[in-house]
C-alpha positions in Angstrom: 2.3 4.9 92.2 -1.0 6.6 91.0 -0.1 5.0 87.3 -0.5 1.6 89.2 -3.8 2.9 91.0 -5.4 3.9 87.7 -4.2 1.2 85.8 -6.0 -1.2 88.4 -9.0 0.7 88.3 -9.3 0.5 84.8 -9.0 -3.2 84.8 -11.6 -3.3 87.4 -13.7 -1.2 85.4 -13.4 -3.3 82.2 -14.1 -6.3 84.3 -17.5 -4.9 85.8 -18.6 -4.0 82.2 -17.5 -7.5 80.6 -19.3 -9.1 83.7 -22.6 -6.9 83.4 -22.9 -6.9 79.5 -22.7 -11.0 79.8 -25.4 -12.7 79.0 -27.5 -14.3 81.6 -27.1 -18.0 82.2 -30.5 -18.1 83.6 -31.9 -16.7 80.0 -33.3 -20.4 79.1 -32.4 -23.3 76.7 -31.0 -22.5 73.2 -31.7 -24.7 70.3 -28.9 -25.6 67.8 -29.8 -26.7 64.0 -27.3 -28.6 62.0 -26.5 -27.1 59.2 -26.2 -29.2 56.1 -22.9 -28.5 53.7 -23.8 -27.9 50.1 -21.8 -30.3 47.8 -22.7 -28.7 44.6 -21.7 -25.4 43.5 -22.9 -23.4 40.2 -20.8 -20.6 38.9 -22.6 -17.4 38.7 -24.4 -16.7 35.5 -23.4 -13.5 33.8 -23.8 -12.2 30.3 -21.4 -9.9 29.1 -22.3 -7.9 25.9 -19.3 -5.8 24.4 -20.2 -2.2 23.6 -20.0 -1.5 20.0 -16.9 0.0 19.2 -16.0 2.7 16.3 -12.0 2.9 15.6 -11.1 5.9 13.5 -7.4 4.2 13.1 -8.2 1.0 11.3 -6.2 3.0 8.2 -3.1 3.2 10.3 0.0 2.0 8.3 2.4 -0.2 10.4 4.6 -2.0 8.0 6.6 -1.1 4.8 4.5 -3.7 3.0 1.2 -1.5 4.1 3.0 1.6 3.1 3.9 0.3 -0.5 0.4 -1.0 -1.1 -1.2 2.1 -0.2 1.3 4.1 -2.7 0.9 1.4 -5.4 -2.7 1.9 -5.2 -2.5 5.9 -5.2 0.3 5.7 -8.2 -2.1 3.3 -10.4 -4.9 5.2 -10.1 -2.8 8.3 -10.6 -1.2 6.9 -13.9 -4.7 5.1 -14.9 -6.6 8.6 -14.7 -3.9 10.2 -16.6 -3.6 7.5 -19.4 -7.7 7.2 -19.8 -7.7 11.2 -19.3 -10.3 10.7 -16.3 -10.5 13.7 -14.4 -12.8 11.7 -12.0 -10.4 9.1 -11.2 -7.5 11.2 -10.5 -10.2 13.3 -8.1 -10.4 10.4 -6.0 -6.6 10.1 -5.6 -5.2 13.9 -5.0 -5.7 16.2 -2.1 -5.2 19.5 -3.5 -7.2 21.0 -6.6 -3.7 21.8 -8.3 -2.6 18.5 -8.4 -6.0 17.8 -10.6 -4.8 20.6 -12.8 -1.3 19.4 -13.2 -2.8 16.1 -14.0 -4.9 17.8 -16.8 -2.4 19.4 -18.2 -0.2 16.1 -18.8 -3.2 14.2 -20.6 -1.6 15.2 -23.9 1.9 15.1 -23.1 2.2 11.6 -21.3 3.7 9.1 -23.1 2.8 5.7 -22.3 3.5 2.5 -23.9 0.2 0.8 -22.9 -2.1 0.8 -20.1 -1.0 0.8 -16.6 -1.0 -2.1 -14.4 -0.5 -2.2 -10.5 2.3 -4.9 -11.3 4.2 -2.2 -13.1 4.7 0.0 -10.1 7.0 -1.2 -7.3 9.1 0.5 -4.5 12.5 -0.2 -2.8 14.5 1.4 0.3 10.9 2.0 1.8 11.0 3.8 5.6 7.8 4.9 7.1 8.7 8.5 8.7 5.5 9.1 9.7 2.4 7.1 10.2 -0.2 8.9 11.9 -4.2 8.7 11.6 -4.4 11.8 9.4 -0.9 11.5 7.4 1.1 9.2 6.3 4.8 10.0 5.2 7.1 7.4 3.2 11.0 7.7 2.0 10.9 5.2 -0.9 12.1 5.1 -4.4 9.3 4.6 -7.0 9.9 2.3 -10.0 7.7 2.2 -13.3 8.0 -0.4 -15.6 5.7 -1.8 -18.7 4.0 1.1 -19.4 6.6 3.9 -18.6 10.2 3.6 -17.7 11.7 5.4 -14.9 12.1 5.7 -11.0 12.4 8.6 -8.4 13.1 8.9 -4.9 11.2 11.0 -2.7 9.1 11.5 0.6 5.4 10.7 -0.4 3.0 12.4 1.9 -0.6 11.1 1.7 -3.2 12.4 3.8 -6.4 10.5 5.1 -9.4 12.6 3.8 -12.7 11.2 3.3 -12.2 7.7 4.5 -9.6 7.2 2.0 -5.7 8.1 1.7 -5.0 10.9 -1.0 -1.7 12.1 -2.5 -0.7 15.3 -0.7 2.9 16.1 -1.8 6.6 14.7 -2.8 9.4 16.0 -1.3 12.5 15.0 -3.4 15.0 15.3 -0.2 14.6 13.1 3.2 15.2 15.9 5.2 13.0 18.4 3.9 10.2 20.5 5.4 8.1 17.7 4.6 6.4 17.4 8.4 5.1 20.6 7.9 2.4 18.5 5.3 1.3 16.5 8.0 0.2 19.2 10.5 
């Protein structure tokens, strides 16, 4: 019974509060102005200028064709450097000083039938084992024709240094410890 009495008291208090706060009917006349509807709309004008972006992964190799092109370029410049006995050409394609010394030692021993051409270098059974911004590992068979005959199968490790790919190491076996060369 007490609950009913409290509920009735709350309802009466709310009604009195609404009545007391309600605007007075004798407050005077009000004016209503018609609002014209706009029939034209204009999209907001915004100008967006994309911030300049600098990507450091433009050189990432994604396809076998790209990997073969990287290898073809490096091997061509290596063989051309040996053929012409040009230390600077070889310096541009090697990662280690010992590779430069190895090339210089082969200057007198190298037997080429003619000047190398990029078309003399091809690849088969190519597979990208690892492609990162700093290292590329490619399992492939290198074929040489024209200037020198031969082929060899290896994991070619190339590194990104000074904004271009350079030869790092060759691993004869696919499951060798080549991954350490990419760390």
